[in-house]
C-alpha positions in Angstrom: 76.6 94.0 81.3 77.3 93.8 77.2 80.4 92.9 75.8 81.0 97.1 75.2 78.1 99.7 77.4 79.0 103.4 77.1 77.4 105.8 79.8 76.8 109.2 78.9 80.2 109.3 76.9 81.7 112.7 76.0 84.9 113.3 73.9 86.4 117.2 73.3 88.9 118.0 71.0 90.8 120.7 72.4 92.9 123.2 70.9 95.5 125.6 72.4 97.8 128.0 71.4 101.8 128.1 71.2 101.3 128.9 75.5 98.8 126.7 76.1 95.5 128.3 76.0 92.6 127.1 74.7 91.3 128.4 71.6 88.6 125.9 70.9 86.7 123.0 72.2 84.9 120.6 70.2 82.5 118.4 71.1 82.4 115.2 69.2 81.1 112.5 71.4 77.9 114.4 73.4 76.7 112.2 76.1 76.4 108.5 73.8 75.2 105.4 75.4 75.6 102.3 73.6 74.8 99.2 75.1 76.5 95.6 73.0 75.5 92.1 74.0 78.6 90.1 73.0 77.6 87.5 69.9 75.5 90.9 68.3 76.2 92.8 64.5 75.7 96.2 65.5 76.3 98.9 62.8 76.8 102.6 63.5 75.2 105.3 60.7 76.7 109.0 60.0 77.4 111.3 57.5 81.0 113.0 58.0 81.8 114.4 61.3 78.8 112.9 63.0 81.6 111.4 65.8 81.6 107.5 64.3 85.4 107.2 63.9 85.9 109.1 67.4 83.5 106.4 69.4 85.4 103.8 67.0 88.7 105.0 68.9 87.1 104.5 72.0 86.5 101.2 72.1 90.3 100.1 71.4 91.0 102.6 74.1 92.9 104.6 71.6 91.3 107.7 73.0 89.9 108.3 76.4 86.5 110.2 77.6 86.4 113.7 78.6 83.6 112.4 80.8 81.2 109.7 80.9 82.3 105.9 80.9 83.0 103.4 79.0 83.6 99.6 79.7 84.8 96.8 77.2 84.2 93.1 78.3 83.7 94.7 81.9 86.9 97.0 81.8 86.9 100.5 82.1 88.9 102.0 79.1 89.6 105.3 81.3 92.3 103.3 83.4 95.1 103.2 82.0 96.0 99.7 83.5 93.3 98.6 81.6 94.5 98.9 78.1 96.6 95.8 77.5 92.9 94.2 78.1 90.7 96.4 76.1 93.0 95.9 72.8 93.1 92.1 73.9 89.4 92.0 73.5 88.3 94.8 71.1 90.3 94.3 67.5 90.2 97.4 64.6 89.9 97.5 61.5 90.7 100.7 59.7 89.2 102.3 56.4 92.7 102.0 54.1 94.1 98.3 54.9 97.9 99.4 53.3 98.0 101.3 56.9 97.3 97.8 59.1 99.6 95.9 56.5 102.8 95.5 57.3 105.3 92.6 56.0 105.8 91.6 52.7 104.1 88.0 53.0 100.0 87.9 54.0 100.7 84.6 56.3 103.6 87.0 58.3 101.5 90.0 58.2 98.3 88.2 59.7 100.7 86.3 62.9 102.8 90.1 63.0 100.1 90.2 66.3 99.7 86.9 67.9 104.3 86.7 67.7 104.4 90.2 69.7 102.3 89.1 72.4 104.2 86.2 73.1 101.8 83.3 71.7 104.2 79.8 70.9 105.1 79.6 67.9 103.1 76.0 66.8 100.1 78.0 68.2 101.0 80.8 65.9 100.7 79.1 62.6 97.3 77.2 63.7 96.2 81.0 64.2 97.1 82.1 61.3 96.0 79.2 59.0 92.5 79.5 60.6 91.8 82.9 60.5 93.2 83.2 56.7 90.5 80.5 56.0 87.7 82.3 58.1 88.4 85.1 55.9 89.0 83.0 52.2 92.6 84.5 51.9 94.1 80.9 53.1 94.8 80.1 49.2 97.1 83.7 49.1 98.8 82.7 52.4 102.4 83.3 50.4 101.2 85.9 48.4 103.0 89.7 48.5 100.0 92.0 50.0 101.1 94.7 47.2 99.9 92.1 44.9 96.2 91.7 46.5 92.6 93.8 45.5 91.8 96.6 47.8 89.2 93.9 49.1 91.8 91.5 49.6 93.9 93.6 51.0 90.9 94.6 53.4 90.7 90.2 54.6 93.8 90.3 55.3 94.2 92.9 57.7 90.3 91.2 59.2 92.4 88.3 59.5 95.1 89.9 61.1 92.6 91.1 63.7 91.3 87.7 64.2 94.5 86.2 64.9 94.6 87.9 68.1 91.3 86.2 69.3 89.3 89.5 70.1 86.1 89.0 71.0 84.8 92.1 69.4 85.9 93.3 66.4 85.4 97.2 65.4 85.6 98.0 61.5 86.0 101.9 60.9 84.4 102.6 57.4 86.1 99.2 55.8 84.8 99.5 52.5 84.6 103.2 51.5 87.7 102.4 49.7 86.9 99.7 47.4 84.8 98.8 44.5 81.8 97.2 44.9 82.9 93.9 44.3 85.8 94.3 47.1 82.9 95.3 49.6 80.7 92.4 49.0 84.1 90.2 49.6 84.8 92.5 53.0 80.4 92.1 54.0 80.6 88.8 53.6 83.9 87.8 55.5 82.7 89.7 58.6 79.0 88.6 58.6 81.0 85.0 58.5 82.8 85.9 61.6 79.8 86.8 63.2 77.7 83.5 62.8 80.1 80.8 62.7 82.6 82.1 65.1 80.1 84.2 67.6 82.5 87.4 67.0 80.7 90.8 68.2 81.2 92.8 65.1 80.1 96.7 65.2 80.6 98.3 61.7 80.5 102.0 61.5 79.6 103.3 58.0 77.9 105.8 55.7 76.8 102.8 53.2 73.0 102.3 54.0 72.9 98.8 52.5 75.8 97.4 54.3 73.5 97.6 57.2 70.4 95.5 56.5 71.4 92.6 58.2 72.4 93.7 61.1 70.6 93.2 64.4 70.5 96.9 65.6 71.5 100.2 63.9 72.5 103.2 65.6 72.6 106.6 63.2 74.5 109.6 65.0 74.5 113.1 64.1 76.4 116.0 65.5 78.3 113.4 68.3 74.5 112.2 69.5 72.7 109.0 69.1 69.6 110.1 67.2 68.2 107.0 66.0 68.5 103.5 67.1 66.6 100.4 66.5 66.3 97.4 64.1 67.4 97.9 60.3 63.5 97.2 59.2 62.3 100.3 62.1 64.9 102.5 60.8 64.1 102.4 57.3 61.1 102.9 57.4 61.3 106.3 58.5 63.3 107.9 54.8 62.2 111.3 55.8 63.7 110.8 59.1 66.9 109.5 58.0 67.3 112.0 55.1 67.1 115.0 58.1 70.5 113.7 59.0 71.9 113.7 55.3 71.7 109.9 55.1 70.5 107.6 52.4 68.4 104.3 52.1 68.7 101.8 50.6 67.6 102.3 46.5 64.9 99.6 47.0 63.6 101.3 50.2 63.5 104.3 48.6 61.7 103.1 45.3 59.6 101.1 48.2 58.7 104.4 50.0 58.1 106.7 46.8 55.5 104.1 45.6 53.6 104.5 49.1 53.6 108.0 48.7 52.0 107.8 45.4 48.7 106.2 46.6 50.3 102.1 46.7 49.6 102.3 50.5 49.6 98.3 50.4 53.4 98.3 50.1 54.9 98.0 53.6 57.4 100.7 54.9 60.2 99.5 55.6 60.9 97.0 52.1 65.1 95.7 52.6 65.5 93.6 49.7 64.5 93.5 45.8 62.7 90.2 46.4 60.5 91.8 49.4 58.9 94.5 46.8 58.7 92.2 44.1 56.3 90.0 46.4 54.9 92.9 47.7 53.9 94.4 44.3 53.1 90.6 43.4 50.4 90.8 46.3 49.1 94.1 45.8 48.1 93.1 41.4 46.7 89.9 42.9 43.9 92.0 45.0 42.9 93.7 41.9 
């Protein structure tokens, strides 16, 4: 079994009137299957309302399944007795870092989680230093979070989760409120945690450029997984992605348009400018 495994996972948001009668039922997750192996970097794409955030909240046991099942490192999230174990193993980083940062000094905020679960003081400070170093924020340990940029705050939020030493980190659109530089900072920190620390990453986003280096990508629409595969496999299907109201990286779109205009020598699924440049160079040499 993978570290995250969902089978026929369903979640329904039920709206009731003042007397408790059901007024409406919205199915946010509709029989979702998911299998994430330890150490993988998984990206989940989808437009607003596709079910991405609802899925994230299940992985952290914030929500319970209406039907189906979900296991986190072998623990069934439907069992209330497992909530503590699930949250120890799957940390959560939300869209707005201000919702997670609660202390007036960076290092105190990062140490807040371990302190609350009874980690010894010496071990707390070791974790704080290690976590801040991992996200490139060690030199800001004595700063006030209010003085940091959006990207720096988000890295502090990630460090706070890292200090809990989870096996998996779920990031729910962590760059949605950041400028391009902040996005680059956060993505670099997340990829390094995955590569150097072996932390399983589940990145939920609607920015296609952020998933190019993922191990696997899932596309959600109306609560269902409608596409999945390697980034190159998915980005080879530009028209299919557009059907689900998703863009593709600009370089991928350019390569797609060039192919459609008659340059069949350019391969499908171009992911980087370097790949496109090389493909065009080869094409020129063949004439």
